[in-house]
C-alpha positions in Angstrom: -13.5 76.3 -134.5 -13.1 77.0 -130.8 -11.2 74.1 -129.1 -12.8 72.0 -126.4 -11.5 73.3 -123.1 -9.7 71.2 -120.5 -11.9 69.0 -118.4 -12.4 70.7 -115.1 -11.5 69.3 -111.7 -14.1 69.0 -109.0 -14.5 71.7 -106.4 -16.9 70.1 -103.9 -19.9 72.0 -105.1 -22.2 69.2 -104.2 -20.3 67.8 -101.2 -22.3 65.1 -99.4 -25.5 65.9 -101.4 -27.6 63.0 -102.6 -28.3 63.4 -106.3 -30.8 61.4 -108.3 -30.3 61.4 -112.1 -32.8 59.9 -114.6 -31.7 58.4 -117.9 -28.1 58.2 -116.8 -27.0 54.9 -118.3 -26.1 56.1 -121.8 -23.3 58.1 -123.2 -24.9 61.5 -123.2 -25.8 64.3 -120.7 -27.3 62.0 -118.1 -24.1 60.0 -117.5 -22.0 63.1 -117.8 -24.0 64.9 -115.1 -23.8 61.8 -112.8 -20.0 61.8 -113.2 -19.7 65.5 -112.6 -21.9 65.3 -109.5 -19.6 62.5 -108.1 -16.5 64.6 -108.9 -18.2 67.5 -107.0 -18.5 65.3 -103.9 -22.1 64.0 -104.2 -23.5 60.6 -103.6 -25.4 59.6 -106.8 -28.4 57.5 -107.6 -28.3 56.4 -111.2 -31.6 55.5 -112.9 -32.5 54.2 -116.4 -35.1 51.9 -117.9 -32.3 49.6 -119.4 -31.1 47.5 -116.5 -28.0 46.0 -118.2 -26.7 49.4 -119.3 -27.6 50.8 -115.9 -25.5 48.2 -114.1 -22.6 48.7 -116.4 -22.7 52.5 -115.9 -22.9 52.1 -112.1 -19.7 50.0 -112.2 -18.0 52.5 -114.5 -18.8 55.5 -112.3 -18.1 53.8 -109.0 -14.4 54.9 -109.3 -15.5 58.5 -108.9 -17.6 58.1 -105.8 -20.6 56.3 -104.1 -23.1 55.2 -106.7 -26.5 53.4 -106.2 -28.5 52.2 -109.2 -32.3 51.8 -109.4 -34.0 50.9 -112.6 -36.9 53.1 -113.6 -39.2 53.8 -116.5 -40.4 57.4 -116.1 -43.7 56.6 -117.9 -44.6 54.3 -114.9 -45.8 56.2 -111.8 -45.1 53.3 -109.5 -41.5 53.0 -110.7 -40.9 56.7 -110.4 -42.2 56.6 -106.8 -40.0 53.6 -106.1 -37.0 55.5 -107.5 -37.4 58.4 -105.1 -38.3 56.2 -102.1 -35.4 53.8 -102.9 -32.9 56.6 -103.2 -34.1 58.1 -99.9 -34.0 54.7 -98.2 -30.5 54.0 -99.4 -28.9 57.3 -98.5 -31.3 58.6 -95.8 -32.5 61.5 -97.9 -32.3 63.1 -101.3 -31.1 66.7 -102.1 -31.2 67.0 -105.9 -33.2 65.6 -108.7 -31.9 65.9 -112.3 -34.6 65.1 -114.8 -32.7 64.0 -117.9 -35.1 61.4 -119.4 -36.3 62.4 -122.8 -37.3 60.8 -126.1 -36.9 62.4 -129.5 -37.4 61.3 -133.1 -38.0 63.0 -136.5 -41.4 63.0 -138.2 -43.4 65.5 -140.1 -46.6 66.5 -138.3 -48.4 65.6 -141.5 -47.4 61.9 -141.0 -47.2 61.8 -137.2 -49.5 59.3 -135.5 -51.2 59.8 -132.1 -49.0 57.1 -130.6 -45.8 58.8 -131.9 -46.9 62.1 -130.5 -48.0 60.7 -127.1 -44.9 58.5 -126.6 -42.5 61.5 -126.9 -44.7 63.6 -124.6 -45.1 60.8 -122.0 -41.4 60.3 -121.6 -40.1 63.8 -122.0 -42.8 66.0 -120.4 -45.0 63.6 -118.3 -41.9 61.7 -117.0 -40.4 65.0 -115.9 -43.7 65.9 -114.1 -43.9 62.5 -112.4 -40.4 62.6 -111.1 -40.6 66.3 -110.1 -43.8 65.7 -108.1 -42.3 62.7 -106.3 -39.1 64.5 -105.4 -40.9 67.6 -104.2 -43.1 65.6 -101.9 -40.0 63.9 -100.5 -38.2 67.3 -100.1 -41.2 68.7 -98.2 -41.4 65.5 -96.0 -37.7 66.1 -95.2 -38.4 69.6 -93.9 -37.9 71.6 -97.1 -35.0 72.6 -99.3 -33.7 70.7 -102.3 -33.1 71.4 -106.0 -34.5 70.1 -109.2 -32.7 70.6 -112.5 -34.6 69.7 -115.7 -33.1 69.1 -119.1 -35.0 71.1 -121.7 -33.7 72.2 -125.1 -33.3 75.3 -127.3 -35.8 73.6 -129.6 -38.5 74.5 -127.0 -37.9 78.1 -128.2 -36.9 77.6 -131.9 -38.7 76.0 -134.8 -37.2 72.9 -136.5 -38.8 70.7 -139.1 -40.1 67.3 -138.1 -39.7 68.1 -134.4 -43.3 69.2 -133.4 -43.6 66.5 -130.7 -40.2 67.0 -129.2 -40.4 70.8 -129.3 -43.8 70.8 -127.7 -42.5 68.4 -124.9 -39.4 70.6 -124.3 -41.4 73.8 -124.3 -43.7 72.1 -121.7 -40.7 71.2 -119.6 -39.7 74.9 -119.6 -43.2 76.0 -118.5 -43.4 73.2 -115.9 -40.0 74.4 -114.5 -41.3 78.0 -114.1 -44.6 77.1 -112.6 -43.3 74.4 -110.3 -40.7 76.9 -109.0 -43.5 79.3 -107.9 -45.5 76.5 -106.2 -42.6 75.3 -104.1 -40.6 78.4 -103.3 -42.2 78.7 -99.9 -40.6 75.3 -99.0 -37.1 76.5 -100.0 -37.1 74.2 -103.0 -35.5 75.5 -106.3 -36.5 74.3 -109.8 -34.5 75.3 -112.8 -33.7 73.9 -116.3 -31.0 74.0 -118.9 -31.7 74.3 -122.6 -28.8 72.8 -124.6 -28.5 73.3 -128.3 -26.2 70.5 -129.6 -24.3 68.2 -127.3 -22.5 65.5 -129.3 -22.3 61.9 -128.1 -22.3 58.4 -129.8 -26.1 57.8 -129.5 -26.9 61.1 -131.2 -24.7 60.2 -134.1 -26.5 56.9 -134.5 -30.0 58.4 -134.7 -29.2 61.6 -136.6 -28.1 62.0 -140.2 -24.7 63.4 -140.9 -26.4 66.2 -143.0 -28.5 67.3 -140.1 -25.6 67.2 -137.6 -23.5 69.3 -140.0 -26.4 71.8 -140.3 -26.9 72.1 -136.6 -23.1 72.4 -135.9 -22.9 75.2 -138.5 -25.4 77.2 -136.4 -23.0 77.2 -133.4 -20.7 80.2 -133.4 -18.1 78.1 -131.6 -17.9 75.9 -134.7 -18.5 72.7 -132.7 -21.1 71.0 -130.6 -20.9 71.0 -126.9 -19.4 68.1 -125.0 -22.0 66.5 -122.7 -19.9 67.4 -119.7 -20.1 71.1 -120.7 -23.9 70.9 -120.3 -23.5 68.9 -117.1 -21.3 71.6 -115.6 -24.2 74.1 -115.8 -26.6 71.5 -114.3 -24.2 70.9 -111.4 -24.0 74.7 -110.9 -27.8 75.0 -110.8 -28.0 72.1 -108.3 -25.4 73.7 -106.0 -25.6 76.4 -103.4 -23.9 78.8 -105.9 -27.3 79.1 -107.5 -29.2 79.7 -104.3 -31.1 82.7 -105.7 -31.9 81.1 -109.0 -35.3 79.5 -109.4 -37.8 79.2 -112.2 -35.1 79.9 -114.8 -34.2 78.2 -118.1 -30.5 78.6 -118.8 -29.5 78.3 -122.5 -26.3 76.2 -122.9 -25.7 77.1 -126.4 -23.4 79.0 -128.8 -26.1 79.3 -131.5 -26.5 82.5 -133.5 -29.3 84.7 -132.1 
């Protein structure tokens, strides 16, 4: 097994940028990218549907930089618009949106209900669309420029049992990323995505069986899952000026066998 590398120090990749992160109140990639953005010099707007966890996470991350919290359910258009408007009102503008909100679950398509299918797509794909649209309109109103980073998944490319709804949603996020990037390129706005394979965090271990986690880990040539901050590092790069010529791309953050 390849050892987890040393946690990197910040290098001001996002100095003075205003970064909005959805679904950032947990213990996974969202909170990791919020912390990494702060460590890279950004001002961060945290968002999540769970207000208590959101408040706790904002207090926790405040030691790393300036944090503002706004509750938002990405399935609600009014709340999504209030998130983008509130972020811009608080900091004067927004520069980056990280679409991290997503909903999974395991169910054979044989037994899946319409509601189960629709709920996963509404959070994971439609929520990404709503926030992307709102942020793009804000970027254009500000005079152009800005970056969006979407959280997709390698499951958008690869088949896995009982994941039809989640895989379809993540494949949709990939297609949305590519097409949105073409639409907004004339405004100097970049849209990219990451596709992680397996990033281990406490919530994942609660909702996933030990057998499945062992199987997924065995597919990684590194012999381990990614740390959430390792995925967050790539998202921070895509949000930064170091990725100025990257748009419409889906970057695999994975050590899976081909």
